[in-house]
N, C-alpha and C positions, 0 to 999 in steps of 0.2 A: 293585470298590466298597468293601470293607472296608479295602483298602490305602490308598484315598484319604481315608476317614475317618482313618485312623490319621496319616496324613501330615498331615491340617490338625491334628489334636491335637497332634502333636510341634511344628507350627510355633507354635501358639498358647502352647504351654508356653514355646518358646525366647523369642518375643517378651515375655511376661510376666519373664522371668528378666533379660532385658536391660532393660526396665523398672525393674524393682526394683532391678538394679545401678546405674542411672544416678541412680535416687531417691537411693540410699544414698549415693552420692558427693557429689550436691548437699547432702543434709542434713549431711554432715560437714564440707563447705564453709561452710555457713551457720551450723553451730554453732562452728567455729572463728572465724568472723568475728564472732559475737556475743559470744563467751564465751573465746574464746583468749587475749586480750590481757590480759583481768581474772585469768586464772587464771595467767598468767606473772607477772604484777604480784604477784599473792597469794604464788605461789611464792618470788618473789624477796624479797619482805618477810619470809617464814617463814625463808628462808635467813638474811637479815640479822640478824634475831632471835635465830636460833641462835647465830650469830656474836657476838651483843652489840653490834653497831652500829646506830647511831640511823637509822630510815627516813628517806628523802629530804624527804619533805613536812614531817617535823618538824625538819629543820635549820634553823637561823639564816639567813635571806636575807641576802645582801650589801648594803649600803646604797650607793646609787649619788652620789658627791661630785660636784660642778661644780669645774671648776678654776678656780683663783683668776684675777682679772682685774689684770694690770701697768698702770700708768700709763705713759704715753707718755714715751720717753726722746729727748734730742736725738740728731741723727744723728752727731755728733762732739762731743768734749771734749778738753781738752788736760791733764787730769789722769788720775791713775790710781786715784782714789778717787771714788765717786760715790753718790748716794741713790737707792733704789729703793722705790717705794710701790705701793699697788693696793688692792683689795678682795676680799672673800668671803663666803661665808654658812657659818653654823652653827659649832659648837663644834671647831674644828679647829686643827690646827698649820701654818702654811706653811714648806715646805721650798724653799730658794732654790737655783738651779743657774747657775752661771756657767762657760761653755763647757763644759756638759753634766757638770758636777761639781758635787756638792751641796757648798755651801760655808757654809751658814747656816740657821737656822730661827727663828721667832718666832711668838708667839700674837698674833692680832689683836684690836683693842679691841672693844667692845661693839656698835659700830655695823658692824663688820666690816672696817673700815680697818686697813691694817698698813704698817709701814716697815721698812726695813734702812737704816740712817742711813749706814754707812761700807763701801761693799761695794767690795773690792779688784778691780781689772781691769788688763790688761796693755796695752802699745801694740799698735797695730794693731786689726783686727777682733776683737768679743768678742759672744758670745750671751749673753742673760739669759732664764730662764725659771723657772717655779715649780709646785709641785704641792701640794694639800691632802690632809692624812691625820688621820684621826678616832683616838679612844681605841681602837677596834676594830680597828685597822690598817688599816681602809678608805681607800684612796688614789684620788685622782681622777687624770684624764688630765692630761697636762702642757699649762700654759697656751700662749697665744701666744709664739713665740719672738721676741725683741726683739734688734736688733743695733745696736751703738754702737762708734764707732772712736775710739781713743785717738790723737791727732795732735799732737806736741809741735814740729814743725818749722814755721818761719816760713813764709808764702808768699813766693813771687819777687814782684819789683816793679822793673820796668826802666821808667825814664822817658826818652822819647825827646826831648822838648821840654816847657817851654825848658831851655836850659842853665843851669849856675850862674853868676849875675852877669851875666844878660842885661839888655840895654838895649832896652826895647819904646817905641816911638813910633806916632803915627797917630791918626786920628780915632776911631776904635772903641775904644779906651782898655781893650783886652783882652788877655789872653794865653790862647793855646790849649795846654792840657795834654794830651799824649798820652803813651801807653805800653802796657804790657801785664802781665799777671799770669795766674794759672790762672784757667780759666772760669767756676768755680763759687765764686770769690770776691766780695767787695764792695768798691767802692772809693769813697773820697771825696776831694773836694778842697776844702779849707777847710771843713770839716763839711758840704759839700753833696755827696749821693750821685750817683756817676756810673754810667751803663749800662756794663756789662761786656758785650761780644759774645761769641758762641760760640767764638771763638778767642782768647780772653782779651785782647783789645785794648779800649782807651778813649780817649775823646776828648771834651774839655770846654772851653768857652770861659768864663774867669773874667774877671769885670769888674775892673779895677785902678783904684787910686787914685793920686793924683800922688805921684812919690817913690819912695823904696824900701821894699819889702814882702818878706814871707816867704810863700810858698806851700807849704802842707802836703799831702801826698799820702799816704793811708792804705790799704794794702790788707788785708783781714781775711777769714778762711778761717772755716768751718762750725765749728771747734773752738775760736773766740775768739782764734786767734794772729794777731799783726799786725806787719806791716812798715810803717815810715815813712820817708818821703823827704821832703826840703825843698829848694825853690829859691830863692834869693835873685834878685829881679827889680827894676829900675827902670824906672818910666814917666816919659816925657819927652814933653811936646806937641812 
């Protein structure tokens, strides 16, 4: 009987110790969760103060600048100097990049517009972009990248018909002009625009007047380069 009571007492004592241990562990975790972060932050600030540095929440925040907007450029030109314009916001300086290299900078007008009047580019394809930077050296992301081609070579223009000095007759009183050029070119016959097919070929029926006349065919590419061909024909009824 005495042993049984003693045994029960020891069991209760052991359970009490287990509960106390678990409670202590839980209490430590709760304390760390509630106050641990604050203590670490406070300790970090204390160390920063001893080192003489400025606390993070007192440092000057970096301003976010919007990238400038560049105006649209033509797909191709036949000159190695172009004009670039755009708009921005705020008191900033615009940095210009040609083929990923900074080549110029300028201050915008009061309304936010800016212009680079004489930008040098090279033959072939070129990329144009810009950034904004303020007096505190905050820099914007890069603007949209524009692509422009410098093309100086003239388009091809092969006239199949009519031949030079051709004599044309018939009731329709017209000449059929056929030929071929690059598919992205435009073609005109005596200042009338002609449809160019996907393979570069074209055909156009041109009304004729009586007698001798000159037919002028012009092919023009995206850069503005032109190739001209002429055919002298004579219409006889």
